[in-house]
N, C-alpha and C positions, 0 to 999 in steps of 0.2 A: 476442515472447518471453513465455512463459506458464509460471508455476510453480504447479502444483496442490498443494494442501495435503491435506486439511483439518487444522486444528490449533485446539484450544481456546485462547481468548485470556484468560490470567489477568491479574489486576491486579498481582501481585507480581514478575513477571519478563517480559521480552520474548520473543516468538516470533521466531526467526530463520529467514529463507528467503534464498535466493540467486538473483538474476537474473543470467544470463550474457549479456553484450553483446559481440559480436564485430564489430560494424559501426561505422564512424565516420559519425555523422549529419551531413549537410551542412545549410547554411542552407536555410530553407524547409521544414524538417521539424518538425512540432509533436509533442512527446513528452509523454505523460502516464503516471503510475503509477496503476493502478487496483487497488483492494482490495475484495474482496467478502466481507462478513461476515454470516453467518446471525444472525437475531435482533438486528439492528442497530436499536435504538430511537432515537427522536429525541433523547433526553437522554444517550446514550452518547458518551463522548469517547475518542478513540483517538490515540495518539502514534506517529509513524513516523519512523524514521531510515534514510537511504540512505547507505551508506558512512560511517557514524558521524556524519552531519550531519542535524540535524532538518529535516523537511520541513514546509512551510507551504502555505497556499492550498488546503486540502482543501475539496471541495464534494460534497454528496450528489448522486448520479446514480441516482434510483430509491430503492427501499426498502432495498436491501442493499449498495449500491455507493458507494464514496468514490473521488474522482478528484482528483489534484493535478498541477500542471505540473512538468515535469522539463526541465532544460537539458542539452545535450550535455556541458557541463563537469562536471556532477554525476556522470557515469558514467565508469567505468574500462573499459578493454579487458579482457574476461574476467569474473571474478566480482565481483558487486556485492551485498554483504550488505544485507538489509533487515530491520530490527528493528521489530516492531509490538507495542505494549503498550496494554492497556486502562487508561486514566487514571481514568475514572469509569464505573461500571456504571449500570444503569438502575433507577430506582425503580418502573418499570412492569412489569418482568419479571425474575424471578430466574433464568430459563433462561440457560445459558451462551452467550456470543458465540463463534462459531467462524469462523475465517478459512478460506474455501473456495477462494479464488483470489487470486493476485497477478500482475498483468499489466503489462508495459511496452508502451504503444501508440505507434506511430510513424505519423503521417499526413502525407503530402506536401501542401503547400498550394499 
């Protein structure tokens, strides 16, 4: 499931996108939420909420991608709102951060 944006990431309010999930994920499926942000500097902090619950465990995957684990219990059948907000901008670059992709990945193990 893939939601294309792009959308500038402001500090004062979250950007909302919706991921639609119509599958029930069985045991043995590893789920991750991946966020691609242009101009993602190493000192930038981003907060993400899935279905109004804060997400933790974010790790960088390359220069512009963040990845966090998702459990099947965190997802609803149908629409799943995802709010993304810039918590801390970069001292290295005044250029805006832009969310260009939000993806839910499911990998059978």
